[in-house]
C-alpha positions in Angstrom: 28.7 22.7 69.7 25.3 21.2 69.7 24.4 17.5 70.3 23.2 17.5 66.6 26.5 18.6 65.2 28.4 16.1 67.3 26.1 13.3 66.3 26.5 14.3 62.7 30.2 14.6 62.9 30.4 11.1 64.6 28.1 9.6 61.9 30.2 11.2 59.2 33.5 9.7 60.6 32.0 6.4 61.1 30.7 6.4 57.4 34.3 7.2 56.4 35.9 4.7 58.4 33.4 1.9 57.0 34.0 3.1 53.4 37.7 2.9 54.0 37.6 -0.7 55.4 35.0 -2.1 53.1 37.0 -2.9 50.0 39.4 -5.0 51.9 36.8 -6.7 54.2 34.6 -7.5 51.0 37.6 -9.0 49.1 38.6 -11.0 52.1 35.1 -12.3 52.6 34.7 -13.4 49.0 38.2 -14.9 48.9 37.4 -16.9 52.0 34.0 -18.2 50.5 35.5 -19.3 47.4 38.4 -21.1 49.2 36.0 -22.8 51.6 33.9 -23.9 48.6 37.1 -25.4 47.1 38.0 -27.1 50.5 34.5 -28.5 50.7 34.5 -29.9 47.1 38.0 -31.4 47.5 37.6 -32.4 51.1 40.9 -30.7 52.0 40.5 -29.5 55.6 43.6 -27.4 56.0 43.0 -24.3 58.2 46.2 -22.4 56.6 45.0 -22.8 53.2 42.7 -19.8 53.5 45.3 -17.5 54.9 47.5 -17.1 52.0 44.8 -16.4 49.3 43.0 -13.9 51.7 46.2 -12.0 52.3 46.9 -11.8 48.7 43.4 -10.7 47.8 43.4 -8.0 50.5 46.8 -6.9 49.5 45.5 -6.6 45.8 42.4 -4.7 47.0 44.5 -2.3 48.9 46.5 -1.7 45.8 43.5 -1.2 43.6 41.5 0.8 45.8 44.1 3.0 47.6 43.8 6.1 45.3 40.1 6.2 46.0 40.7 5.6 49.7 43.4 8.3 49.8 41.1 10.8 48.0 38.3 10.0 50.6 40.5 10.4 53.6 42.0 13.7 52.2 38.4 15.0 51.6 37.3 14.3 55.1 40.5 15.7 56.7 40.2 18.9 54.4 36.7 19.3 55.3 37.6 19.0 58.9 40.5 21.4 58.9 38.7 24.0 56.8 35.6 24.1 59.2 37.7 23.9 62.4 37.0 27.6 63.2 33.2 26.9 62.8 33.5 23.9 65.1 35.3 25.7 67.8 32.4 28.4 68.1 
């Protein structure tokens, strides 16, 4: 194994992890901003008000994006196992 291969494999695994986490993180961020804007407009300063909409949004994003995420992780794992003999040499 060359240092270039290890670096490339590490970058591919980090890219896959970021792509898997991105939908839920983006939905959580957008939901948090919208609820914060609502809190600022109504001057309601309840800290727990953000929690429930964020959790519902993240759960909904997970349901919507799960098939794509599953396809992505299966493709990464298949590529890893198919090329395992090459990686060993």
